[in-house]
C-alpha positions as CSV (number, residue, x, y, z in Angstrom):
1,M,71.6,31.8,85.7
2,L,69.3,32.4,88.4
3,C,70.5,29.7,90.9
4,S,74.0,31.5,90.1
5,Y,72.9,35.0,91.1
6,H,71.4,33.6,94.4
7,F,74.1,31.9,95.2
8,F,76.5,34.8,94.8
9,N,74.1,37.3,96.6
10,F,74.5,34.4,99.3
11,L,78.2,34.4,99.3
12,A,78.3,38.4,99.2
13,T,76.0,38.4,102.4
14,I,77.7,36.0,104.1
15,L,81.6,37.5,103.7
16,M,80.0,41.2,104.9
17,A,78.2,39.9,107.6
18,I,78.9,41.6,110.8
19,S,80.1,40.4,114.0
20,A,79.6,41.5,117.7
21,L,82.6,43.5,117.4
22,D,80.9,45.5,114.3
23,L,78.6,46.4,116.7
24,G,80.8,47.8,119.3
25,I,80.9,45.2,121.6
26,S,84.3,44.2,122.9
27,D,85.5,41.5,124.9
28,I,82.6,39.6,124.0
29,K,84.3,35.8,123.6
30,D,83.5,34.3,126.8
31,S,80.0,35.9,127.1
32,L,79.1,34.3,123.6
33,K,80.8,31.2,124.5
34,R,78.6,31.1,128.0
35,A,75.0,32.0,126.1
36,R,75.9,29.7,122.8
37,S,76.3,26.6,125.2
38,R,73.0,27.6,126.4
39,V,70.8,28.1,123.7
40,S,68.5,25.3,124.6
41,K,68.3,26.5,128.2
42,F,67.1,30.0,127.3
43,K,64.5,29.0,125.1
44,K,62.9,26.5,127.9
45,A,63.3,29.2,130.4
46,K,61.3,32.1,128.1
47,Q,58.7,29.6,127.2
48,M,58.4,28.3,131.2
49,I,58.3,32.4,131.5
50,A,55.6,33.0,129.0
51,K,53.5,30.7,130.8
52,R,54.3,32.6,134.4
53,M,56.2,29.2,135.6
54,G,59.7,30.7,135.3
55,H,59.8,29.5,138.7
56,H,60.2,26.0,137.9
57,V,63.1,26.2,136.3
58,E,65.0,26.6,139.1
59,S,66.6,24.6,141.8
60,E,65.0,23.7,144.5
61,E,67.8,24.9,146.9
62,R,67.1,28.4,145.0
63,R,63.3,28.5,145.4
64,E,64.2,27.7,149.0
65,L,66.6,30.9,150.1
66,A,63.7,33.1,148.1
67,Q,61.4,31.8,150.3
68,Q,63.3,32.1,153.5
69,R,64.4,35.7,152.2
70,E,60.9,36.7,151.3
71,E,59.6,35.7,154.6
72,E,62.7,37.4,156.8
73,M,61.7,40.3,155.0
74,A,58.1,40.5,155.5
75,N,58.9,40.3,159.1
76,Q,61.5,42.8,158.9
77,Q,58.6,45.4,157.8
78,D,55.6,47.1,159.6
79,A,52.3,46.2,158.3
80,A,51.7,49.7,156.7
81,D,54.7,49.3,155.0
82,S,54.1,45.7,153.8
83,V,53.2,44.8,149.9
84,T,49.6,44.6,149.2
85,T,48.1,41.2,150.0
86,Y,45.5,39.5,148.5
87,N,41.6,40.0,149.7
88,K,39.4,36.8,148.6
89,D,36.3,39.2,149.6
90,L,37.2,41.4,146.5
91,G,35.8,37.9,144.6
92,K,36.7,38.4,140.9
93,E,40.7,39.9,141.6
94,A,43.4,36.9,140.9
95,Y,47.1,36.3,141.4
96,I,48.2,36.1,137.5
97,G,51.5,33.7,138.1
98,P,53.4,32.5,141.1
99,R,54.0,36.0,142.7
100,N,51.9,38.9,143.7
101,N,52.2,41.7,141.6
102,I,50.6,44.2,143.5
103,L,53.4,46.6,145.4
104,S,53.1,49.3,147.5
105,G,52.8,52.6,146.3
106,E,56.0,53.3,148.7
107,F,57.9,50.9,145.7
108,L,57.6,54.3,143.1
109,E,59.4,56.6,146.2
110,I,62.1,54.0,147.2
111,G,63.1,53.7,143.4
112,L,63.6,57.8,143.5
113,L,65.9,57.1,146.4
114,T,67.5,54.4,144.8
115,A,68.0,56.6,141.4
116,R,69.8,58.9,143.2
117,S,73.1,56.6,144.0
118,V,73.2,56.1,140.4
119,C,75.7,58.2,138.0
120,K,76.6,58.6,134.3
121,I,80.5,58.0,133.8
122,T,82.3,59.7,131.0
123,H,86.0,59.0,129.9
124,G,86.9,61.1,126.8
125,L,84.3,59.8,124.4
126,T,83.4,56.9,126.3
127,T,80.1,56.6,128.4
128,G,78.8,54.4,131.1
129,T,76.8,53.7,134.0
130,G,77.9,53.0,137.8
131,F,76.4,53.3,141.2
132,L,77.7,54.2,144.8
133,V,78.3,51.5,147.1
134,G,79.1,53.2,150.3
135,D,82.0,55.1,151.5
136,G,81.8,57.2,148.7
137,V,83.1,54.3,146.7
138,V,81.4,53.7,142.8
139,L,81.2,50.4,141.4
140,T,81.0,49.8,137.3
141,N,82.7,47.9,134.4
142,Y,86.2,46.9,134.0
143,H,85.4,47.5,130.3
144,V,84.3,51.3,131.4
145,L,87.3,52.1,133.7
146,S,90.1,49.4,133.5
147,K,93.5,51.4,135.2
148,Q,93.5,54.0,137.9
149,A,94.7,56.4,135.2
150,Q,91.5,56.2,133.3
151,A,89.8,56.6,136.4
152,S,91.5,59.5,137.5
153,A,90.5,61.2,134.4
154,A,86.8,60.4,134.4
155,L,83.8,62.6,135.6
156,F,81.2,61.0,137.6
157,E,77.6,62.7,137.3
158,F,75.0,62.0,139.3
159,L,71.2,63.6,139.6
160,Y,71.9,63.9,135.6
161,E,67.8,63.6,135.1
162,D,65.0,65.1,133.0
163,N,63.7,68.4,135.0
164,T,60.8,69.0,132.9
165,I,58.6,69.3,136.5
166,G,59.3,71.6,138.8
167,T,62.2,73.5,139.9
168,P,65.2,72.0,137.6
169,R,68.0,71.1,139.3
170,N,72.0,70.8,138.5
171,S,73.8,67.7,138.4
172,Q,76.7,66.5,140.8
173,L,79.8,65.9,139.5
174,Y,82.8,64.1,141.4
175,M,86.1,63.0,140.2
176,A,87.6,59.7,141.4
177,D,90.1,59.3,144.0
178,P,92.0,55.7,143.0
179,E,94.4,56.0,145.6
180,R,92.3,55.8,148.0
181,F,90.3,53.1,146.7
182,F,90.4,50.9,143.4
183,V,90.0,47.4,142.6
184,A,89.4,46.1,138.8
185,D,89.1,42.9,137.7
186,E,88.7,41.7,133.7
187,A,87.2,38.0,134.2
188,L,84.2,39.4,136.2
189,D,84.4,42.8,134.4
190,L,84.1,45.4,137.4
191,C,85.7,48.4,139.3
192,F,85.8,49.4,142.1
193,V,86.8,53.4,142.7
194,A,86.3,56.0,145.7
195,L,85.0,59.3,144.9
196,R,86.4,62.9,146.1
197,E,83.8,65.7,147.1
198,G,84.9,69.1,145.3
199,P,84.0,72.9,146.7
200,G,80.0,73.3,146.4
201,S,79.2,69.4,145.6
202,I,76.8,67.4,147.7
203,A,78.1,65.3,150.1
204,L,78.3,61.6,148.6
205,S,76.4,60.4,151.4
206,D,73.1,62.4,150.6
207,L,73.2,60.2,147.6
208,G,72.6,57.3,149.6
209,W,74.1,54.1,148.3
210,L,73.1,50.5,147.0
211,P,74.2,47.6,149.7
212,L,75.7,44.1,147.6
213,I,73.9,41.2,149.5
214,R,75.7,38.5,149.4
215,R,73.0,36.3,150.5
216,E,71.1,34.5,147.4
217,G,67.4,34.0,146.9
218,K,67.2,37.7,146.1
219,I,65.2,36.9,142.7
220,L,64.1,34.0,140.8
221,I,63.7,32.8,137.1
222,G,60.8,34.6,135.6
223,D,60.6,37.7,138.3
224,P,60.4,41.1,137.1
225,I,63.6,43.3,137.3
226,N,64.3,46.9,137.0
227,I,67.5,48.8,135.7
228,I,68.9,52.2,136.4
229,Q,71.1,53.7,133.7
230,H,72.4,56.4,130.9
231,P,72.1,54.8,127.7
232,L,73.9,56.6,125.0
233,G,74.8,58.8,127.9
234,D,72.0,60.6,128.2
235,Q,69.9,61.8,131.1
236,Q,68.8,59.0,133.5
237,R,66.6,56.0,132.1
238,V,64.9,53.6,134.1
239,V,63.7,50.2,132.3
240,M,60.9,48.3,133.6
241,H,58.4,47.0,131.3
242,E,59.1,43.4,129.4
243,S,62.1,43.1,132.0
244,T,62.4,39.7,133.3
245,F,65.1,37.6,135.0
246,I,65.9,35.0,132.7
247,L,68.8,32.1,134.0
248,V,71.3,31.7,136.4
249,E,73.4,28.7,137.6
250,N,74.9,27.9,140.3
251,G,78.3,25.6,140.3
252,T,78.7,25.9,136.6
253,D,81.5,27.8,134.1
254,A,78.7,30.4,134.6
255,D,78.4,30.7,138.0
256,A,79.4,34.3,138.4
257,F,76.9,35.3,135.7
258,C,73.0,35.6,135.3
259,W,71.0,36.7,132.5
260,Y,67.8,39.2,132.0
261,S,65.8,40.9,129.6
262,G,65.1,44.7,129.2
263,D,66.1,47.5,126.9
264,T,69.9,48.2,127.3
265,A,72.1,50.7,124.8
266,K,75.5,51.8,124.9
267,G,76.6,53.7,128.1
268,S,74.5,51.3,130.0
269,S,77.3,49.1,131.3
270,G,78.4,49.4,134.9
271,A,74.6,49.7,135.4
272,P,72.6,48.1,138.4
273,V,69.7,45.3,137.7
274,F,67.3,45.3,141.0
275,N,64.6,43.1,142.1
276,T,61.3,44.0,142.6
277,H,62.7,45.0,146.4
278,W,65.3,47.7,144.7
279,E,67.7,45.5,145.7
280,V,71.1,44.9,143.4
281,V,71.0,41.4,141.9
282,A,73.6,41.7,138.9
283,L,76.2,44.6,137.5
284,H,74.8,44.9,133.9
285,H,77.8,43.6,131.7
286,Q,76.8,43.7,128.0
287,A,73.7,42.6,125.9
288,I,74.2,39.4,124.0
289,P,73.4,38.9,120.2
290,A,72.4,35.3,118.4
291,T,75.4,34.4,116.2
292,D,75.9,31.8,113.8
293,K,79.0,29.0,114.2
294,N,81.3,31.4,112.2
295,G,80.4,34.5,114.9
296,N,78.4,36.0,112.6
297,V,75.2,38.3,114.1
298,L,71.9,37.0,113.3
299,D,68.1,39.0,113.0
300,V,65.7,37.9,114.6
301,N,65.0,35.2,111.2
302,G,68.1,34.1,111.8
303,K,69.8,35.1,108.8
304,A,73.5,36.8,109.1
305,I,73.3,40.6,108.7
306,A,75.2,42.2,106.3
307,E,77.1,45.7,106.9
308,S,74.6,47.2,104.4
309,R,71.4,45.8,106.1
310,L,72.3,46.9,109.7
311,E,71.1,50.5,109.2
312,E,68.0,49.7,107.6
313,E,64.8,50.0,110.0
314,D,63.7,46.7,109.3
315,T,66.7,45.0,110.6
316,L,66.1,43.7,114.0
317,I,69.0,42.0,116.0
318,N,68.4,38.8,117.5
319,W,69.6,39.6,121.1
320,I,69.2,36.7,123.2
321,A,69.1,38.4,126.5
322,N,71.5,41.3,128.6
323,E,74.3,39.4,130.6
324,G,75.0,40.3,134.3
325,T,77.4,40.0,137.1
326,R,76.1,38.9,140.0
327,A,75.9,40.9,143.2
328,S,76.5,38.0,145.8
329,R,79.6,36.9,143.8
330,I,80.9,40.5,143.4
331,V,80.8,40.0,147.6
332,K,83.0,36.8,147.1
333,F,85.3,38.1,145.0
334,L,85.8,41.7,147.3
335,E,86.0,39.9,150.2
336,K,89.3,37.2,148.5
337,V,90.9,39.6,146.6
338,D,94.8,41.1,147.8
339,L,94.6,44.6,148.5
340,P,97.1,47.0,150.6
341,D,96.5,47.7,154.3
342,D,94.6,51.0,153.7
343,Q,92.9,50.0,150.9
344,D,92.1,47.2,153.0
345,Q,90.6,49.2,156.0
346,I,87.7,50.2,152.9
347,R,86.9,47.2,151.8
348,Q,86.3,45.9,155.5
349,S,84.4,49.2,156.0
350,L,82.1,48.5,152.8
351,L,81.6,44.4,153.7
352,K,80.4,45.7,157.3
353,L,78.2,48.3,155.6
354,W,76.6,45.9,153.5
355,Q,75.9,43.1,156.5
356,G,72.4,43.0,158.6
357,P,69.0,43.2,158.3
358,L,69.2,47.3,158.3
359,A,71.8,47.4,155.2
360,T,68.9,48.5,153.0
361,R,67.1,50.2,154.7
362,N,70.2,52.7,156.3
363,A,71.3,53.3,152.6
364,R,67.6,54.8,151.9
365,L,67.9,56.9,155.0
366,A,71.1,58.7,153.5
367,A,69.2,58.8,150.5
368,L,66.1,60.8,152.1
369,H,68.3,62.9,154.2
370,G,69.7,64.1,151.3
371,V,66.5,65.0,149.6
372,E,65.2,66.9,152.5
373,N,68.5,68.7,152.8
374,S,68.1,70.0,148.9
375,T,64.6,71.3,149.6
């Protein structure tokens, strides 16, 4: 009798087990397929990252690209602006891991300038995140805004932050101008849309922008990442702790995507994912839960989660990782997509804006100019 009880209890749990759709995650089929086929790779990468050897998971080609990029960026910086270097005279100090995590104090200031370009997007009861990439154009997810009509009805709110210190300031609201520029792609889950300035709003250029850099080598497996987002439609939030770049592959069915840790929630879709230089490495797409072969969501103990358990405090979903669309692949997409002549001019303007060694510097100076104008 006892065995029968446990069997029927088990059967009831399976029949009522939740799927990713029950978590409010739509269009996740392809993401789950990509993640499930790489379970062993995720496991190996996380094990190596825990040993501070994440770079060893990378291909030699990507490591070389990253080294070349670091050297070029170091040459572009003045000595006063460069990342603090190790002083052997300190004796007992040492790097713990494959890279120097001692950052310039300017890291925080640049983060504040970077955050000005990130916005909350509201469309009806749905919220998401987006960010300016230049020329008054915002980038977000396709599943946040997939049609011009949706974009036209959406609100884009910048500087929506906590104001507990200093003089409170108002957020800035903008509407979309999809007739000027609108490009959406479901496969890459991206949407570019132009904004228009309204009466009394600050110039969009004063919010700065975040260039999309086509070149690879911006980040390696095991490196820390930062995410600026509006989870649950709340004020702007920044994720920096326990956030790591986990996996990327070139030349596979997942070439356009990458995976990383870091807390996100509904409303985080469309957030920029950064390296330690505050360069965009990915467009946040969605979090991927672990599932069994039947598509049932699993908890941290590997058990299917029944609907009745979902709201219990001790029920912890086993999230494999976050998935994002790689910045380099977004640029390649924009280079090739067919556009009418009037929108092609904006496309060319964006691509030109993102090129060159001073692209990121110029974007930050624009944001700094905006800060100075508001004080």
